[in-house]
KENU-640144 format. One record per residue (C-alpha): residue number from 1; residue in three letters; x, y, z. Coordinates in Angstrom, 2 decimals, padded with zeros to 5 digits. Layout:
N
+-----+-----+---------+---------+---------+
:   n : res :       x :       y :       z :
+-----+-----+---------+---------+---------+
: NUM : ala :       X :       Y :       Z :
...
+-----+-----+---------+---------+---------+
% end
This chain:
212
+-----+-----+---------+---------+---------+
:   n : res :       x :       y :       z :
+-----+-----+---------+---------+---------+
:   1 : met : -016.28 :  007.36 :  026.17 :
:   2 : ser : -012.59 :  007.04 :  027.00 :
:   3 : leu : -009.31 :  008.31 :  025.60 :
:   4 : ser : -007.48 :  006.17 :  023.03 :
:   5 : leu : -003.91 :  006.95 :  022.01 :
:   6 : tyr : -002.81 :  005.77 :  018.57 :
:   7 : phe :  000.97 :  005.50 :  018.34 :
:   8 : leu :  002.25 :  005.63 :  014.76 :
:   9 : arg :  005.88 :  004.99 :  013.94 :
:  10 : his :  007.14 :  006.92 :  010.94 :
:  11 : gly :  007.35 :  005.25 :  007.54 :
:  12 : glu :  010.41 :  003.64 :  006.04 :
:  13 : thr :  013.73 :  005.51 :  005.83 :
:  14 : ile :  017.05 :  004.28 :  004.49 :
:  15 : tyr :  018.08 :  003.47 :  008.07 :
:  16 : ser :  014.98 :  001.48 :  008.92 :
:  17 : arg :  015.47 : -000.44 :  005.68 :
:  18 : met :  019.21 : -001.10 :  005.90 :
:  19 : gly :  019.89 : -000.85 :  009.64 :
:  20 : gly :  022.22 :  001.51 :  011.47 :
:  21 : tyr :  021.74 :  003.94 :  014.31 :
:  22 : cys :  019.52 :  006.91 :  013.47 :
:  23 : gly :  018.22 :  009.15 :  016.22 :
:  24 : glu :  019.14 :  012.79 :  015.74 :
:  25 : leu :  019.95 :  012.19 :  012.08 :
:  26 : asp :  017.03 :  013.44 :  010.03 :
:  27 : pro :  016.63 :  011.38 :  006.83 :
:  28 : asp :  013.67 :  011.75 :  004.50 :
:  29 : leu :  011.20 :  008.96 :  003.92 :
:  30 : thr :  011.99 :  006.55 :  001.11 :
:  31 : asp :  009.48 :  006.12 : -001.70 :
:  32 : asn :  008.13 :  003.14 :  000.24 :
:  33 : gly :  007.86 :  005.32 :  003.34 :
:  34 : lys :  005.87 :  007.91 :  001.41 :
:  35 : gln :  003.51 :  005.17 :  000.22 :
:  36 : met :  003.05 :  004.10 :  003.84 :
:  37 : ala :  002.12 :  007.67 :  004.75 :
:  38 : glu : -000.43 :  007.89 :  001.95 :
:  39 : ala : -001.89 :  004.50 :  002.87 :
:  40 : phe : -002.26 :  005.53 :  006.51 :
:  41 : ala : -004.08 :  008.72 :  005.50 :
:  42 : ala : -006.40 :  006.85 :  003.16 :
:  43 : val : -007.54 :  004.47 :  005.89 :
:  44 : tyr : -007.49 :  006.69 :  008.97 :
:  45 : lys : -008.90 :  009.95 :  007.55 :
:  46 : ser : -012.41 :  008.70 :  008.30 :
:  47 : met : -011.71 :  008.56 :  012.04 :
:  48 : ala : -012.64 :  011.37 :  014.39 :
:  49 : trp : -009.36 :  012.77 :  015.73 :
:  50 : gln : -009.14 :  015.07 :  018.73 :
:  51 : ala : -005.51 :  016.03 :  018.14 :
:  52 : ile : -002.28 :  014.96 :  016.44 :
:  53 : tyr :  001.02 :  015.15 :  018.36 :
:  54 : val :  004.21 :  014.71 :  016.34 :
:  55 : ser :  007.96 :  014.49 :  016.81 :
:  56 : pro :  009.50 :  017.48 :  014.96 :
:  57 : met :  011.67 :  015.36 :  012.66 :
:  58 : lys :  011.32 :  015.27 :  008.88 :
:  59 : arg :  010.44 :  011.58 :  008.82 :
:  60 : thr :  007.60 :  011.89 :  011.33 :
:  61 : ile :  006.19 :  015.09 :  009.85 :
:  62 : ala :  006.22 :  013.58 :  006.36 :
:  63 : thr :  004.48 :  010.45 :  007.64 :
:  64 : val :  001.49 :  012.28 :  009.06 :
:  65 : lys :  001.25 :  015.20 :  006.63 :
:  66 : pro : -001.05 :  013.36 :  004.17 :
:  67 : leu : -003.52 :  012.71 :  006.99 :
:  68 : cys : -003.34 :  016.29 :  008.27 :
:  69 : asp : -003.91 :  017.61 :  004.76 :
:  70 : ala : -006.86 :  015.26 :  004.24 :
:  71 : ile : -008.69 :  016.20 :  007.46 :
:  72 : gly : -007.54 :  019.81 :  007.80 :
:  73 : met : -005.97 :  019.37 :  011.24 :
:  74 : glu : -002.71 :  020.93 :  012.36 :
:  75 : met : -000.03 :  018.75 :  013.89 :
:  76 : gln :  001.29 :  019.71 :  017.32 :
:  77 : leu :  005.08 :  019.31 :  017.39 :
:  78 : arg :  006.69 :  018.13 :  020.63 :
:  79 : asp :  010.41 :  017.62 :  021.25 :
:  80 : gly :  009.57 :  015.02 :  023.88 :
:  81 : leu :  008.55 :  012.64 :  021.10 :
:  82 : lys :  011.93 :  012.70 :  019.35 :
:  83 : glu :  013.91 :  009.50 :  018.86 :
:  84 : ile :  016.66 :  008.38 :  021.24 :
:  85 : arg :  019.88 :  010.33 :  020.82 :
:  86 : tyr :  022.56 :  007.83 :  019.84 :
:  87 : gly :  025.44 :  010.23 :  020.37 :
:  88 : ala :  028.68 :  008.97 :  018.82 :
:  89 : trp :  026.83 :  006.01 :  017.31 :
:  90 : glu :  024.73 :  008.13 :  014.96 :
:  91 : gly :  024.95 :  006.90 :  011.38 :
:  92 : lys :  027.09 :  003.89 :  012.26 :
:  93 : ser :  026.30 :  000.26 :  011.64 :
:  94 : asn :  025.89 : -002.26 :  014.43 :
:  95 : glu :  029.24 : -003.84 :  013.56 :
:  96 : glu :  031.01 : -000.46 :  013.68 :
:  97 : val :  029.54 :  000.31 :  017.09 :
:  98 : lys :  030.51 : -003.10 :  018.49 :
:  99 : glu :  034.07 : -002.60 :  017.26 :
: 100 : gln :  034.58 :  001.04 :  018.23 :
: 101 : tyr :  032.55 :  001.30 :  021.44 :
: 102 : ser :  032.52 : -002.28 :  022.71 :
: 103 : glu :  032.30 : -001.55 :  026.46 :
: 104 : asp :  029.51 :  001.01 :  026.11 :
: 105 : tyr :  027.73 : -001.28 :  023.67 :
: 106 : val :  027.74 : -004.23 :  026.09 :
: 107 : arg :  026.52 : -002.02 :  028.95 :
: 108 : trp :  023.76 : -000.62 :  026.75 :
: 109 : leu :  022.64 : -004.09 :  025.67 :
: 110 : thr :  022.65 : -005.31 :  029.27 :
: 111 : glu :  020.77 : -002.39 :  030.85 :
: 112 : pro :  019.68 :  000.38 :  028.45 :
: 113 : ala :  017.42 :  001.96 :  031.05 :
: 114 : trp :  020.44 :  003.46 :  032.79 :
: 115 : asn :  023.30 :  002.98 :  030.31 :
: 116 : pro :  023.24 :  005.22 :  027.20 :
: 117 : pro :  024.89 :  004.87 :  023.81 :
: 118 : thr :  028.19 :  006.75 :  023.92 :
: 119 : gly :  027.16 :  010.38 :  024.46 :
: 120 : gly :  023.48 :  009.54 :  023.98 :
: 121 : glu :  020.32 :  009.05 :  026.02 :
: 122 : thr :  019.13 :  006.37 :  028.41 :
: 123 : ala :  015.66 :  004.85 :  028.28 :
: 124 : val :  014.91 :  006.58 :  031.58 :
: 125 : gln :  015.69 :  009.97 :  030.06 :
: 126 : ile :  013.51 :  009.25 :  027.03 :
: 127 : ser :  010.65 :  008.10 :  029.25 :
: 128 : ser :  010.93 :  011.27 :  031.34 :
: 129 : arg :  010.63 :  013.64 :  028.39 :
: 130 : ala :  008.01 :  011.62 :  026.53 :
: 131 : ser :  005.87 :  011.20 :  029.64 :
: 132 : leu :  005.40 :  014.97 :  029.78 :
: 133 : val :  003.74 :  014.84 :  026.36 :
: 134 : ile :  001.49 :  011.94 :  027.39 :
: 135 : ala :  000.53 :  013.80 :  030.58 :
: 136 : glu : -000.33 :  016.88 :  028.50 :
: 137 : ile : -002.58 :  014.79 :  026.25 :
: 138 : glu : -004.33 :  013.16 :  029.21 :
: 139 : glu : -004.92 :  016.58 :  030.77 :
: 140 : asn : -006.34 :  018.09 :  027.57 :
: 141 : tyr : -008.40 :  015.15 :  026.28 :
: 142 : thr : -010.50 :  012.84 :  028.42 :
: 143 : asp : -012.08 :  010.94 :  025.53 :
: 144 : gly : -011.83 :  010.36 :  021.80 :
: 145 : asn : -008.81 :  009.51 :  019.64 :
: 146 : val : -005.43 :  011.22 :  019.75 :
: 147 : leu : -002.64 :  010.34 :  017.32 :
: 148 : val :  000.98 :  010.31 :  018.50 :
: 149 : val :  003.58 :  010.08 :  015.71 :
: 150 : ser :  007.04 :  009.13 :  016.90 :
: 151 : his :  009.94 :  006.70 :  016.52 :
: 152 : lys :  010.84 :  003.08 :  017.18 :
: 153 : ala :  012.68 :  003.32 :  020.50 :
: 154 : thr :  010.56 :  006.17 :  021.83 :
: 155 : ile :  007.27 :  004.39 :  021.15 :
: 156 : arg :  008.53 :  001.18 :  022.72 :
: 157 : ile :  009.71 :  003.05 :  025.81 :
: 158 : ile :  006.41 :  004.95 :  026.13 :
: 159 : leu :  004.49 :  001.68 :  025.91 :
: 160 : cys :  006.69 :  000.05 :  028.55 :
: 161 : ser :  006.17 :  003.02 :  030.84 :
: 162 : leu :  002.39 :  002.98 :  030.38 :
: 163 : leu :  002.12 : -000.80 :  030.81 :
: 164 : gly :  004.45 : -001.17 :  033.77 :
: 165 : ile :  007.15 : -003.04 :  031.86 :
: 166 : asp :  010.80 : -002.66 :  032.94 :
: 167 : leu :  012.27 :  000.11 :  030.76 :
: 168 : gly :  015.48 : -001.85 :  030.44 :
: 169 : arg :  013.60 : -004.54 :  028.52 :
: 170 : tyr :  011.97 : -002.28 :  025.93 :
: 171 : arg :  013.78 : -003.96 :  023.04 :
: 172 : asp :  012.94 : -007.43 :  024.37 :
: 173 : arg :  009.22 : -006.92 :  025.03 :
: 174 : ile :  007.87 : -004.50 :  022.41 :
: 175 : asn :  008.38 : -004.19 :  018.65 :
: 176 : ala :  007.39 : -001.31 :  016.37 :
: 177 : leu :  008.14 : -001.81 :  012.69 :
: 178 : ala :  008.16 :  001.13 :  010.27 :
: 179 : gly :  004.65 :  002.51 :  009.81 :
: 180 : ser :  003.14 :  000.31 :  012.52 :
: 181 : val :  000.24 :  001.38 :  014.76 :
: 182 : cys : -000.19 :  000.63 :  018.46 :
: 183 : ile : -003.35 :  001.55 :  020.37 :
: 184 : val : -003.63 :  002.17 :  024.11 :
: 185 : lys : -007.02 :  002.81 :  025.67 :
: 186 : phe : -007.29 :  004.60 :  029.00 :
: 187 : gly : -010.05 :  003.13 :  031.12 :
: 188 : thr : -011.07 :  002.65 :  034.74 :
: 189 : his : -008.05 :  000.48 :  035.49 :
: 190 : gly : -005.51 :  002.57 :  033.59 :
: 191 : pro : -003.80 :  002.04 :  030.21 :
: 192 : leu : -004.83 : -001.07 :  028.24 :
: 193 : leu : -002.85 : -002.18 :  025.19 :
: 194 : glu : -005.45 : -003.02 :  022.55 :
: 195 : val : -003.32 : -003.21 :  019.39 :
: 196 : leu :  000.42 : -003.76 :  018.96 :
: 197 : gly :  002.39 : -003.25 :  015.75 :
: 198 : asp : -000.53 : -003.27 :  013.29 :
: 199 : arg :  000.33 : -002.64 :  009.64 :
: 200 : ile : -002.70 : -004.14 :  007.93 :
: 201 : tyr : -003.71 : -000.72 :  006.60 :
: 202 : met : -000.72 : -000.49 :  004.25 :
: 203 : gly : -001.36 : -003.58 :  002.17 :
: 204 : glu :  000.61 : -006.76 :  001.70 :
: 205 : asp :  003.28 : -005.35 : -000.62 :
: 206 : leu :  004.46 : -002.78 :  001.91 :
: 207 : arg :  003.96 : -005.03 :  004.93 :
: 208 : asn :  006.32 : -007.63 :  003.50 :
: 209 : leu :  009.21 : -005.25 :  002.88 :
: 210 : pro :  012.41 : -006.20 :  004.74 :
: 211 : gly :  013.59 : -003.82 :  007.43 :
: 212 : thr :  013.19 : -002.89 :  011.05 :
+-----+-----+---------+---------+---------+
% end
């Protein structure tokens, strides 16, 4: 056997539905987000899980709680899986950020690996903290399935790091819609991306919701 990491982005929040910068902000799931969580548990509770690692934010915990309750497994909370810190941009719309922090915004768009949102984190910093969690998982589990529940930017940055993609291009190369699942299998030749952005488990009504 080999180790497979399942990356689950949290379900819908008001920010993922309407847009706006949400990193350290800690909104609850919407009703749609809660339905996504229940749908994930219904489909994935039959899998054999070795462990469940989770960002300690309300939206990630609420997303995986139905699964943990169904299979009787405790989630392991890790700060390294938190979302990007947007600093002064938290809670603001894209238009507000472009108007109020135009120079930082342009630098961030051009090269987010090394240029942070105003007072926030770079992709390099996120990769550094998240990679410690991935290394812990690889050390503790050599085979089976491990679930990692995190956030849009963090998952995209982890995947870029694992796959050898320039961190500065994480928004251009990888997408992770609300509730989506990505699967990386660790084999003889290293990490292999097997599934990207799958949401088939949640049904057509939820899959077709607008949002990011």
